[in-house]
C-alpha positions in Angstrom: -39.0 11.1 10.8 -37.8 11.8 7.2 -34.4 13.0 8.5 -34.0 10.0 10.9 -32.2 7.9 8.5 -29.7 10.5 7.7 -28.4 11.0 11.4 -28.4 7.2 12.0 -24.7 5.9 11.7 -24.4 3.4 9.0 -24.0 -0.2 10.1 -20.4 -0.5 9.0 -19.5 2.8 10.9 -21.2 1.7 14.1 -19.4 -1.6 14.0 -16.0 0.0 13.5 -16.6 2.8 16.0 -16.8 1.0 19.1 -14.3 -1.6 20.7 -14.2 -3.7 17.4 -12.5 -0.5 15.8 -10.0 -0.5 18.5 -9.5 -4.1 18.4 -9.2 -4.4 14.6 -6.8 -1.6 14.6 -4.7 -2.9 17.2 -4.6 -6.3 15.5 -3.7 -4.7 12.2 -0.9 -2.8 14.0 0.5 -6.1 15.4 0.7 -7.7 12.1 2.4 -4.7 10.6 4.9 -4.8 13.5 5.8 -8.5 12.8 6.0 -8.0 9.1 8.1 -4.9 9.3 10.4 -6.3 11.9 11.1 -9.5 9.9 11.7 -7.5 6.8 14.0 -5.2 8.5 16.2 -8.1 9.4 16.9 -8.9 5.8 16.6 -5.1 4.6 19.8 -4.6 6.9 21.5 -7.7 6.1 25.1 -7.2 5.0 27.2 -10.0 3.6 30.9 -9.5 4.6 32.0 -11.2 1.3 29.4 -9.2 -0.7 28.0 -12.2 -2.5 24.5 -12.5 -1.2 21.7 -9.7 -0.9 18.1 -10.3 -0.7 16.3 -9.2 -3.8 13.5 -6.6 -3.9 11.1 -9.5 -4.6 12.2 -11.4 -1.8 11.8 -8.6 0.6 8.2 -8.1 -0.6 7.6 -11.8 0.0 9.1 -11.9 3.4 6.9 -8.9 4.4 3.8 -10.4 2.9 4.4 -13.9 4.3 5.1 -12.6 7.8 2.0 -10.3 7.7 -0.3 -13.1 6.4 0.8 -15.6 8.8 0.3 -13.2 11.8 -3.0 -12.0 10.3 -4.4 -15.6 10.2 -3.1 -16.2 13.8 -4.9 -13.3 15.0 -8.1 -14.2 12.9 -8.2 -10.6 11.4 -8.8 -11.9 7.8 -12.6 -12.0 8.5 -12.6 -8.1 8.8 -9.3 -7.1 7.2 -8.4 -9.0 4.0 -5.1 -9.0 2.0 -5.2 -10.0 -1.7 -1.7 -10.7 -3.3 -1.8 -9.7 -6.9 -0.7 -12.0 -9.8 2.1 -11.1 -11.8 0.0 -9.7 -14.6 -2.0 -7.7 -12.0 1.1 -6.2 -10.7 2.1 -4.9 -14.2 -1.3 -3.7 -15.2 -2.6 -2.3 -12.0 0.7 -1.4 -10.5 -0.3 -2.8 -7.0 1.7 -5.6 -5.3 -1.3 -6.4 -2.9 -4.5 -4.9 -1.7 -5.8 -4.6 1.9 -9.4 -4.2 2.2 -11.6 -3.3 5.2 -14.6 -5.6 4.8 -18.3 -4.5 5.3 -20.0 -6.8 7.6 -21.8 -9.1 7.3 -21.6 -9.1 3.4 -17.7 -9.0 3.6 -17.6 -6.9 0.4 -14.7 -4.4 0.3 -15.6 -1.2 1.9 -12.2 0.6 1.9 -9.2 -0.6 -0.1 -5.5 0.4 0.2 -3.5 -0.8 -2.9 0.3 -1.1 -2.0 3.1 -0.7 -4.3 6.7 -1.4 -2.9 9.4 0.9 -3.8 13.2 0.2 -3.3 16.3 2.3 -3.5 17.5 2.5 -7.2 20.8 0.7 -6.3 18.9 -2.2 -5.2 16.8 -2.8 -8.3 19.4 -3.1 -10.9 18.8 -6.9 -11.2 15.2 -6.1 -12.1 15.9 -3.8 -15.0 15.9 -6.6 -17.6 12.7 -7.9 -16.1 10.8 -4.8 -16.4 11.9 -4.2 -19.9 11.3 -7.7 -21.2 9.0 -8.6 -24.1 6.7 -10.3 -21.7 6.4 -7.3 -19.6 5.6 -5.1 -22.8 3.1 -7.8 -24.1 1.2 -7.7 -20.9 0.6 -4.0 -21.2 -0.2 -4.2 -24.9 -2.8 -7.0 -24.1 -4.4 -4.6 -21.7 -4.4 -1.8 -24.3 -1.8 0.2 -22.4 1.5 1.7 -24.0 4.6 0.8 -21.9 5.9 4.2 -22.1 2.5 6.0 -21.6 2.3 5.9 -17.8 4.6 4.9 -14.9 3.9 1.9 -12.7 3.0 4.4 -10.0 0.5 6.2 -12.3 -1.1 3.0 -13.2 -1.9 2.2 -9.6 -3.1 5.8 -9.0 -5.6 5.3 -12.0 -6.7 1.9 -10.6 -7.4 3.6 -7.0 -9.1 6.7 -8.7 -11.5 4.4 -10.9 -12.8 2.9 -7.5 -13.2 6.3 -5.8 -12.0 8.1 -2.6 -12.5 4.8 -0.7 -9.5 3.4 -2.5 -6.1 4.6 -1.3 -2.7 4.2 -2.9 -0.1 3.4 -0.3 3.7 3.5 -1.6 6.0 1.6 0.7 9.6 2.4 0.7 11.7 -0.4 1.8 14.6 1.9 2.7 14.9 5.5 1.6 17.8 7.5 0.4 17.7 9.6 3.6 17.1 6.6 5.8 17.9 3.2 4.2 17.2 1.3 7.4 13.5 1.9 7.8 10.2 1.4 6.2 8.1 4.4 5.2 5.0 4.9 3.4 2.9 7.5 1.5 -0.9 7.0 1.6 -3.2 9.2 -0.4 -6.6 9.0 -2.2 -5.9 12.2 -4.0 -2.8 11.7 -6.3 -4.9 11.4 -9.4 -5.3 15.1 -9.3 -1.7 15.6 -10.3 -1.9 13.4 -13.4 -1.8 15.4 -16.6 -0.5 18.4 -15.0 3.0 18.4 -16.4 4.0 16.3 -13.4 5.0 12.7 -13.7 4.2 10.5 -10.6 7.2 8.3 -10.2 9.5 7.3 -7.5 11.3 10.7 -7.4 7.9 12.5 -7.2 6.8 10.4 -4.3 10.2 10.7 -2.4 9.6 14.5 -2.5 6.9 14.1 0.1 9.3 12.9 2.7 11.8 15.9 2.2 11.9 17.9 5.6 9.0 15.8 7.0 9.0 15.8 10.6 5.6 14.1 11.5 4.8 10.6 10.5 1.7 8.6 11.7 1.9 4.8 12.7 0.1 2.1 10.8 -2.5 2.1 13.5 -3.0 5.8 13.1 -3.2 5.5 9.4 -6.0 2.9 9.7 -7.8 5.1 12.2 -7.9 8.1 9.8 -8.9 5.8 6.8 -11.8 4.5 8.8 -13.2 7.8 10.1 -12.7 9.7 6.9 -15.9 10.7 5.1 -16.1 8.8 1.7 -15.8 12.1 -0.3 -12.9 13.6 1.6 -9.3 13.6 0.2 -6.6 12.2 2.5 -2.9 12.2 2.3 -0.4 11.2 5.1 3.1 10.1 5.8 3.5 6.7 7.6 6.5 5.0 9.4 6.1 1.2 9.5 9.3 0.6 11.6 
């Protein structure tokens, strides 16, 4: 009798291990498909006169608006929540938004995926002044952080690491150097192990994961792996969103 509690599946695991798991995963996949498809339309947009091009910020908003709208239509928000970060949170925590699998019935976050969107360098020139502005530096100073101490990617990895293995960092590439016409992602809850080992976690470091890669999971496959993972296990995977 003493060991009986150890072999009983947790309530959360049992809820997500039956048809609800498949249902929620399918719904999430549907939302991602809608958001990625809509974003891709603008990501590939080419103005013949070269006078108009959607900004990186606009692309993020298109993805989020499309995702949130579809998520509400499918009533997914009760089990899989999306929280958009404020400008201050984006600077300090490094995340653009956070997805959370909710523990039922409390609806507290059980698993979190912090998302940071990356863009090809040639498309972020217009943001250089914004990121080097006094207001940007002031936000970091107010949080007790040195603007030169850590990259934005490292700040998000630190944020996820502080929560634990149940919080994943997901870096989304809206167009890569080797494939500018698609959206890819690197998901991991183990990147904090690299910090402080003479390696800087930045866009170039993250891009190295994709060099020569031949296998990518789908967004549905990503969520399935996250859900079935034991809390203490590390997990790193490449995801193709389009």
